[in-house]
C-alpha positions in Angstrom: 24.2 5.1 -8.5 24.8 6.3 -5.2 23.8 3.1 -3.5 24.4 3.1 0.1 26.2 -0.1 1.5 25.2 -1.0 5.0 25.8 -3.8 7.3 22.6 -3.0 9.4 19.3 -4.4 9.2 16.2 -3.0 7.2 12.9 -3.2 9.0 9.9 -3.8 7.1 6.7 -3.2 8.9 3.7 -5.2 7.5 6.2 -7.7 6.1 3.3 -10.0 4.7 1.4 -7.2 3.3 0.8 -6.3 -0.4 3.9 -4.1 -0.6 5.8 -5.3 2.4 6.4 -8.9 1.1 7.5 -7.6 -2.2 9.9 -5.2 -0.6 11.2 -8.0 1.6 11.8 -10.3 -1.4 13.5 -7.5 -3.5 15.9 -6.5 -0.5 16.8 -10.2 0.2 17.6 -10.7 -3.5 20.0 -7.8 -3.2 21.7 -9.4 -0.3 20.4 -7.1 2.2 19.7 -8.1 5.9 15.9 -7.7 6.4 13.6 -8.0 9.5 9.9 -8.3 8.2 7.5 -7.9 11.2 3.9 -8.0 11.9 1.6 -9.1 14.8 2.5 -12.7 14.1 6.2 -12.6 13.8 9.1 -12.9 16.4 9.7 -10.2 17.3 6.3 -9.1 17.1 5.2 -5.7 15.9 1.9 -4.2 16.8 1.0 -0.5 16.2 -1.4 -0.5 19.2 1.3 -1.9 21.5 4.3 0.5 21.8 6.4 -2.0 23.8 6.7 -4.1 20.7 8.4 -1.3 18.8 12.0 -1.3 20.4 12.6 -4.9 20.0 11.8 -4.7 16.3 14.1 -1.7 16.0 17.1 -3.5 17.6 20.1 -3.4 15.1 18.1 -1.6 12.5 19.5 1.3 10.5 16.6 1.7 8.0 12.9 1.1 8.0 9.9 0.9 5.6 6.8 2.1 7.4 3.4 0.9 6.5 0.5 1.5 8.9 -2.4 -1.0 9.6 -5.2 -0.7 8.9 -4.7 2.7 7.3 -2.6 5.8 7.8 -5.6 8.1 7.5 -7.5 6.8 10.5 -7.8 8.8 13.5 -4.7 8.7 15.7 -2.5 7.0 13.1 -0.4 9.9 12.2 0.4 10.5 15.9 1.3 7.0 16.3 3.7 7.0 13.3 5.3 10.3 14.8 6.1 8.5 18.0 7.6 5.5 16.2 9.6 7.7 14.0 11.1 9.6 17.0 11.8 6.4 18.7 13.5 5.0 15.6 15.7 8.0 15.4 16.6 8.0 19.0 17.7 4.3 18.4 20.0 5.3 15.6 17.8 4.4 12.6 18.8 6.8 9.7 16.6 6.0 6.8 12.9 6.0 7.0 10.5 5.4 4.0 6.9 5.9 4.6 4.0 4.3 2.5 1.3 7.1 2.4 -1.9 7.7 0.5 -3.2 10.3 -2.0 -6.2 12.5 -1.0 -5.9 11.5 2.7 -5.5 14.5 5.3 -4.2 12.1 8.0 -1.8 10.5 6.0 -0.4 13.8 5.0 -0.2 14.8 8.6 1.9 11.7 9.1 4.1 12.8 6.2 4.9 16.1 7.9 5.8 14.2 11.1 8.3 12.1 9.2 9.9 15.0 7.5 10.3 16.6 11.1 11.7 13.4 12.6 15.4 14.1 11.8 15.8 11.0 9.8 16.8 10.7 6.1 13.3 10.3 4.8 11.5 9.3 1.6 7.6 9.5 1.2 5.8 7.2 -1.2 2.5 8.5 -1.7 0.2 6.1 -3.6 -3.0 5.8 -5.3 -5.5 2.9 -4.9 -3.5 -0.5 -5.6 -4.4 -2.7 -8.4 -3.8 -5.6 -6.1 -6.8 -4.8 -4.1 -8.7 -6.4 -6.9 -7.1 -9.8 -6.3 -6.2 -9.7 -2.5 -9.2 -7.7 -1.0 -12.1 -8.0 -3.7 -11.0 -11.5 -5.3 -14.4 -13.1 -4.5 -16.4 -10.2 -5.8 -14.4 -10.2 -9.1 -14.6 -14.1 -9.3 -18.3 -14.0 -9.0 -18.7 -11.1 -11.5 -20.0 -8.2 -9.3 -17.6 -5.6 -8.0 -19.5 -3.5 -5.3 -17.6 -0.3 -4.2 -18.5 3.2 -3.0 -16.6 4.8 -5.9 -19.4 6.4 -8.2 -18.2 7.2 -11.7 -14.9 9.1 -10.8 -11.6 7.9 -12.4 -8.6 6.7 -10.3 -5.0 6.2 -11.5 -4.9 2.8 -10.2 -1.0 1.9 -9.2 0.6 -1.5 -9.2 2.1 -2.9 -6.0 5.2 -4.0 -7.8 6.0 -0.5 -9.0 5.5 0.5 -5.3 7.9 -1.9 -4.1 10.5 -1.1 -6.8 10.3 2.5 -5.7 10.6 1.8 -2.1 13.6 -0.5 -2.5 15.3 2.2 -4.4 14.6 4.8 -1.6 16.0 2.4 1.0 19.2 1.7 -1.0 20.0 4.8 -2.9 20.9 8.1 -1.4 19.4 10.0 -4.4 15.9 9.6 -3.0 16.5 11.0 0.4 14.1 13.9 0.9 11.9 13.1 -2.1 8.2 12.7 -2.0 7.0 10.5 -4.9 3.3 10.4 -6.0 2.7 7.0 -7.5 0.0 6.2 -10.0 -0.6 4.2 -13.1 -0.1 5.6 -16.5 -3.9 6.3 -17.1 -7.3 7.1 -15.4 -9.9 4.4 -15.1 -13.4 4.4 -13.6 -14.1 1.3 -11.5 -16.6 0.4 -14.1 -13.9 0.5 -16.6 -11.5 -1.4 -14.4 -14.2 -4.1 -13.9 -14.6 -4.3 -17.6 -10.8 -4.8 -18.1 -11.0 -7.5 -15.4 -13.7 -9.3 -17.2 -11.8 -9.2 -20.5 -8.8 -10.7 -18.8 -10.8 -13.4 -17.0 -13.1 -14.2 -20.0 -16.3 -13.5 -18.4 -18.3 -10.4 -17.4 -17.4 -8.5 -14.2 -19.6 -5.5 -13.6 -19.4 -2.7 -11.3 -22.1 -2.1 -8.6 -22.1 1.3 -6.9 -22.4 1.1 -3.0 -23.0 3.8 -0.3 -20.5 4.0 2.5 -22.9 2.4 4.8 -23.5 -0.6 2.3 -19.8 -0.9 1.9 -19.3 -0.8 5.6 -21.8 -3.5 6.0 -19.9 -5.8 3.5 -16.7 -5.3 5.3 -18.4 -6.2 8.6 -19.9 -9.3 7.1 -16.2 -10.3 6.2 -15.0 -9.9 9.9 -13.8 -6.4 10.0 -14.7 -4.7 13.5 -17.6 -2.4 13.2 -15.8 0.8 14.0 -12.8 -0.1 11.8 -15.3 -1.0 8.9 -17.1 2.3 9.3 -13.9 4.4 9.1 -12.5 2.4 6.2 -15.8 2.6 4.3 -15.9 6.3 4.9 -12.2 6.8 3.9 -12.6 4.9 0.8 -15.8 7.0 -0.2 -13.8 10.2 0.5 -10.6 9.2 -1.5 -12.6 7.9 -4.5 -14.5 11.1 -4.8 -12.5 12.3 -7.6 -9.8 14.2 -5.7 -7.1 11.8 -7.1 -8.3 11.9 -10.7 -5.0 13.1 -12.0 -1.7 11.2 -12.9 1.5 11.5 -10.9 5.1 11.0 -12.3 6.6 9.3 -9.2 7.4 5.9 -10.8 9.2 7.8 -13.8 11.1 10.1 -11.5 12.1 7.4 -9.1 13.0 4.5 -11.6 13.3 6.2 -14.9 10.7 3.9 -16.6 6.9 4.1 -17.0 4.4 2.8 -14.5 2.6 -0.6 -15.2 -0.7 -0.5 -16.9 -3.7 -1.9 -15.4 -4.4 -4.0 -18.4 -1.0 -5.9 -17.9 -1.9 -6.3 -14.3 -5.2 -7.8 -15.0 -3.9 -10.2 -17.7 -1.0 -11.5 -15.6 -3.1 -11.9 -12.6 -5.9 -13.8 -14.3 -3.3 -15.9 -15.9 -1.9 -16.8 -12.6 -5.4 -18.0 -11.5 -6.4 -15.4 -9.0 -9.9 -15.1 -10.1 -10.5 -18.9 -11.3 -14.0 -20.2 -10.2 -13.8 -23.3 -8.0 -15.5 -26.3 -9.5 -18.9 -26.9 -8.3 -18.9 -30.4 -6.4 -21.5 -32.8 -8.0 
C-alpha cells in the first residue's frame, strides 16, 4: 500500500457532520493529527467568512472539504474554488472533496478542485442512508416519511462507506486523481426504503410524497431559513428525479469490498435506538 506518512495536520471541514466526524475518528485511530473545524470550533471555520479560512489551514498539509449546507447551492462552487486556491498557496498538497451526484453546481466545484494544483480526489455521493436517522428521524419515528421523491429509485449510500473512502484518499497515494461515485449496492424507491425501515423498527413507516413547496415549508418549520429551505427543497426534488437511478462502483474501486446494503443500515440503526418512541408521560 502506498500509504503517505506525514507529520502535518489533516483539516476536516464540517468535523461534526455525518461524514466529518467519522473521518475524524478514523484518522485519529490511525494516529494522524487532525483538526476538525466548524462554526463552533476553535479555530472557527465558516464558509461565509473568508477570514476564518487561513487560521484553520495553519500547519495543514491535507484537507477534507465538505460544504455546508450543500455544494450545489448558488455560489458554493466559487467559494470552494477560492478556498482550494488559498489552501494550495499555503502549502496544502492533498485535497479530498465531498460532492453530490446529479448536481451541476457540485460538478462545477469538482472542476475547480481539479484545476487547483493540489493532489485531488473527488468523492461523489448518492443520498446518504444516515439522512433517515439524522435529518428525518422524527418522521421515521412517527411512521410518516414525507419527501419530494416521487417513485424514482435511489442507490442510497452509507456514511461509513463514505468515511472509509475519504480516509483512504487522504492517506494513500493510489487515490490521487481519482473520482469515485459512491452508491449502495441496489436501487430503492423511498417507499421501499420506508418499508425496510419499518421492518427494522417493527412498526409501519409509510412514504408520503411531497411537492418542493411542501417540503420547503417543512424545513422552514424546523428552523431552516426561508431562502435556504427553498433552495434545498428544489435541489432535493431535482436530484431525486431519477437522474441518479443507477449504481456506481466507487466503494468497490476504492476499498476492494462491496458497499453496505440499506437493510444492514436499517437493522443496525434501529437496534441502536435511533427511532425508538419516547414513552408517553402519564
